[in-house]
C-alpha positions as CSV (number, residue, x, y, z in Angstrom):
1,M,-73.0,243.7,222.7
2,S,-76.2,245.4,223.7
3,T,-79.5,243.7,224.6
4,E,-80.2,242.8,221.0
5,I,-82.0,239.6,220.1
6,I,-79.5,236.8,219.2
7,V,-80.5,235.3,215.9
8,K,-77.9,232.5,216.0
9,S,-74.7,231.7,217.9
10,G,-72.2,228.9,217.9
11,Q,-68.7,227.8,217.4
12,L,-67.1,228.1,214.0
13,E,-63.5,228.1,212.7
14,K,-62.3,231.2,210.9
15,E,-59.5,231.3,208.4
16,G,-57.0,233.9,209.3
17,G,-55.4,236.3,206.8
18,G,-51.8,236.8,206.0
19,A,-49.1,234.6,204.4
20,L,-49.6,231.7,206.8
21,T,-53.3,231.0,206.9
22,R,-54.4,229.3,210.1
23,W,-57.8,228.3,211.2
24,Q,-58.9,229.5,214.6
25,A,-61.9,228.5,216.7
26,R,-64.1,231.4,217.5
27,R,-67.5,231.9,219.1
28,F,-69.8,233.7,216.6
29,I,-72.9,235.6,217.5
30,L,-75.4,236.9,214.9
31,T,-77.9,239.6,215.9
32,S,-80.3,241.5,213.7
33,T,-77.6,244.2,213.2
34,Q,-74.1,242.6,213.8
35,F,-72.2,239.4,213.0
36,S,-69.4,239.2,215.6
37,W,-66.8,236.8,216.7
38,F,-65.0,236.3,220.0
39,K,-62.2,234.2,221.5
40,E,-63.7,231.5,223.7
41,T,-61.8,232.9,226.7
42,D,-63.2,236.5,226.3
43,L,-66.8,236.8,225.3
44,R,-66.9,240.5,226.3
45,T,-64.5,241.8,223.6
46,A,-65.3,241.0,220.0
47,Q,-62.3,240.1,217.9
48,G,-64.2,241.4,214.9
49,S,-67.6,242.2,213.5
50,I,-69.5,242.9,210.4
51,A,-72.6,245.0,210.2
52,V,-75.4,242.8,208.8
53,G,-76.2,245.5,206.2
54,E,-72.7,245.2,204.8
55,I,-73.1,241.5,204.0
56,T,-73.4,241.2,200.3
57,G,-73.6,237.4,200.0
58,T,-72.8,234.0,201.4
59,E,-71.6,230.9,199.5
60,K,-71.2,227.3,200.3
61,Q,-67.8,225.9,199.4
62,L,-67.8,222.5,197.8
63,G,-65.2,219.9,198.7
64,E,-62.4,220.4,201.2
65,R,-60.3,223.5,202.1
66,Q,-57.1,222.9,203.9
67,G,-58.4,219.8,205.6
68,R,-61.7,221.5,206.5
69,T,-65.1,220.5,205.3
70,N,-68.4,222.4,205.7
71,V,-66.7,225.6,204.7
72,F,-68.6,228.7,203.6
73,T,-67.8,232.3,202.7
74,V,-69.4,235.5,204.0
75,S,-68.7,238.4,201.7
76,T,-68.9,242.2,202.2
77,G,-68.1,244.8,199.5
78,Q,-64.5,244.9,200.8
79,K,-63.6,241.4,202.2
80,S,-64.5,237.8,202.2
81,Y,-64.4,235.6,205.3
82,K,-63.9,231.8,205.2
83,L,-65.6,229.9,208.0
84,A,-65.9,226.2,208.7
85,A,-68.8,224.7,210.7
86,P,-68.7,221.5,212.6
87,S,-71.4,219.8,210.4
88,K,-73.2,220.3,207.1
89,D,-76.5,221.0,208.9
90,E,-74.8,223.7,211.1
91,R,-73.2,225.2,207.9
92,D,-76.6,225.3,206.2
93,E,-78.2,227.0,209.2
94,W,-75.5,229.7,209.3
95,L,-75.9,230.3,205.5
96,L,-79.7,230.7,205.9
97,A,-79.3,233.0,208.9
98,L,-76.7,235.1,207.2
99,S,-78.3,235.6,203.8
100,P,-79.2,239.2,203.2
101,A,-82.8,238.2,202.1
102,T,-83.3,236.4,205.4
103,H,-82.2,239.5,207.4
104,A,-84.5,241.8,205.5
105,E,-87.4,239.4,206.1
106,Y,-86.5,238.9,209.7
107,A,-86.2,242.7,210.3
108,A,-89.6,243.2,208.6
109,R,-91.2,240.5,210.8
110,R,-89.6,241.9,213.9
111,L,-90.9,245.4,213.1
112,S,-94.3,244.0,212.5
113,W,-94.2,242.2,215.9
114,L,-93.0,245.3,217.7
115,R,-95.8,247.4,216.1
116,R,-98.4,244.9,216.9
117,D,-97.2,244.6,220.6
118,R,-97.0,248.4,220.9
119,H,-100.6,248.6,219.5
120,K,-101.8,246.1,222.0
121,R,-100.3,247.9,224.9
122,R,-101.9,251.2,223.9
123,R,-105.4,249.9,223.8
124,P,-106.3,247.7,226.8
125,R,-109.2,245.4,226.3
126,K,-112.5,246.6,227.7
127,T,-114.0,244.1,230.0
128,T,-117.6,244.1,231.1
129,C,-118.8,242.6,234.3
130,L,-122.2,241.2,234.6
131,K,-123.8,241.6,237.9
132,T,-126.3,239.1,238.9
């Protein structure tokens, strides 16, 4: 990962694919451009990632799924990922942070901040000293 701003990070369980679906604990990091997951033992090498622009939707799952509560789905045009948060509040925070509208709004705000900061740096304030 580069020096991007982390929007949200935390521990989630991810449902594995294949015939025998297993849930595995992973560390997830969401930046303004990537949603990546890592093994707790190796935070340098992502096990997988999704470009934020590829996220087409998120959905809260009601009830229980294989003994897990607080489950939600992150969808791209090609695949859906089932994730379980440790609490309802945590799940809702992830859903808000991952929603495409939130990312568009965040990106727009971030651009606005960067432009404003750049503008401030270009034009230093003029100060006048009064001699008495």
